[in-house]
C-alpha positions as CSV (number, residue, x, y, z in Angstrom):
1,M,99.9,104.8,13.3
2,T,100.1,108.1,11.4
3,E,102.5,106.7,8.7
4,P,99.8,104.5,7.0
5,Q,97.4,107.5,6.8
6,T,100.2,109.7,5.4
7,S,101.1,106.9,2.9
8,W,97.4,106.6,1.9
9,S,96.9,110.3,1.5
10,S,100.2,110.7,-0.5
11,W,99.2,107.8,-2.7
12,S,95.7,109.2,-3.2
13,A,97.1,112.6,-4.2
14,A,99.5,110.9,-6.6
15,L,96.7,109.0,-8.2
16,D,94.6,112.2,-8.4
17,G,97.4,113.8,-10.4
18,L,97.8,110.8,-12.7
19,E,94.1,110.5,-13.2
20,A,93.9,114.2,-14.1
21,T,96.5,113.7,-16.8
22,V,94.5,110.7,-18.1
23,I,91.3,112.7,-18.2
24,V,92.9,115.5,-20.2
25,T,94.5,113.0,-22.6
26,E,91.2,111.2,-23.1
27,E,89.5,114.6,-23.9
28,L,92.4,115.5,-26.3
29,L,91.9,112.2,-28.1
30,R,88.1,112.7,-28.4
31,D,88.2,116.3,-29.5
32,R,91.6,117.4,-30.7
33,Q,90.4,120.9,-31.4
34,S,89.3,122.1,-27.9
35,A,91.2,120.1,-25.3
36,A,94.3,121.5,-23.6
37,E,97.5,119.6,-23.5
38,P,97.9,117.6,-20.2
39,E,100.4,118.8,-17.7
40,P,103.5,116.6,-17.4
41,W,103.1,114.1,-14.6
42,E,106.1,113.1,-12.5
43,P,105.8,110.0,-10.4
44,P,106.6,110.5,-6.8
45,T,109.6,108.5,-5.5
46,D,108.9,108.5,-1.8
47,L,105.4,106.9,-1.5
48,G,106.3,103.4,-0.2
49,A,103.9,100.5,-0.9
50,L,100.5,101.1,-2.5
51,P,97.8,100.8,0.2
52,P,95.5,97.8,-0.6
53,E,92.5,100.1,-0.5
54,L,93.8,102.0,-3.5
55,L,94.8,99.0,-5.6
56,E,91.5,98.9,-7.6
57,R,91.7,102.6,-8.4
58,A,95.3,102.3,-9.6
59,R,94.4,99.3,-11.8
60,S,91.5,101.4,-13.3
61,I,93.8,104.2,-14.1
62,A,96.4,101.8,-15.6
63,Q,93.6,100.3,-17.8
64,R,92.6,103.7,-19.1
65,Q,96.3,104.5,-19.9
66,R,96.5,101.2,-21.9
67,A,93.4,102.2,-23.8
68,I,95.1,105.6,-24.6
69,L,98.2,103.8,-25.8
70,G,96.1,101.6,-28.0
71,Q,94.7,104.6,-29.8
72,L,98.1,106.3,-30.4
73,P,99.1,104.4,-33.6
74,S,95.8,105.5,-35.3
75,V,96.2,109.1,-34.1
76,V,99.8,109.3,-35.4
77,E,98.7,107.8,-38.7
78,T,95.9,110.4,-39.1
79,A,98.2,113.2,-38.2
80,Q,100.8,112.1,-40.7
81,R,98.1,111.9,-43.5
82,Q,96.9,115.4,-42.6
83,R,100.5,116.7,-42.6
84,D,101.1,115.1,-46.0
85,L,97.9,116.5,-47.4
86,T,98.7,120.0,-46.1
87,R,102.2,119.8,-47.7
88,R,100.7,118.8,-51.0
89,I,98.1,121.5,-51.0
90,T,100.5,124.3,-49.9
91,G,103.1,123.0,-52.4
92,A,100.6,123.0,-55.3
93,T,99.4,126.6,-54.5
94,N,102.7,128.1,-53.5
95,T,105.0,128.2,-56.5
96,R,107.3,130.8,-55.0
97,H,109.8,129.8,-52.4
98,G,111.8,132.0,-50.2
99,S,111.4,135.6,-49.2
100,V,109.6,138.2,-51.2
101,Y,110.7,141.8,-50.9
102,I,108.7,144.9,-52.0
103,D,110.5,148.2,-52.8
104,T,108.5,150.8,-50.9
105,T,111.0,153.6,-51.4
106,A,109.5,154.9,-54.7
């Protein structure tokens, strides 16, 4: 009788960790300046079957993950444009390449 409760609490804790990663990722996508990077999440391997009571929560988290994945192409494209613009600006204003040394012995 204690195994189903252990399985439920283990699954609940695993979903808590996964949802925390989703929340941080959603915040990062909303405001790239102030959000922290999410901690890496490792799926547990010893949980057994998902308890039916947690199925709807797991589906909700999976739906939010799919929404995040749908935003990634746009985020990558924006980052690439910003990188290219930065390279053009720094390339146009920085005509010297390499190290510059100043003789301070005199």
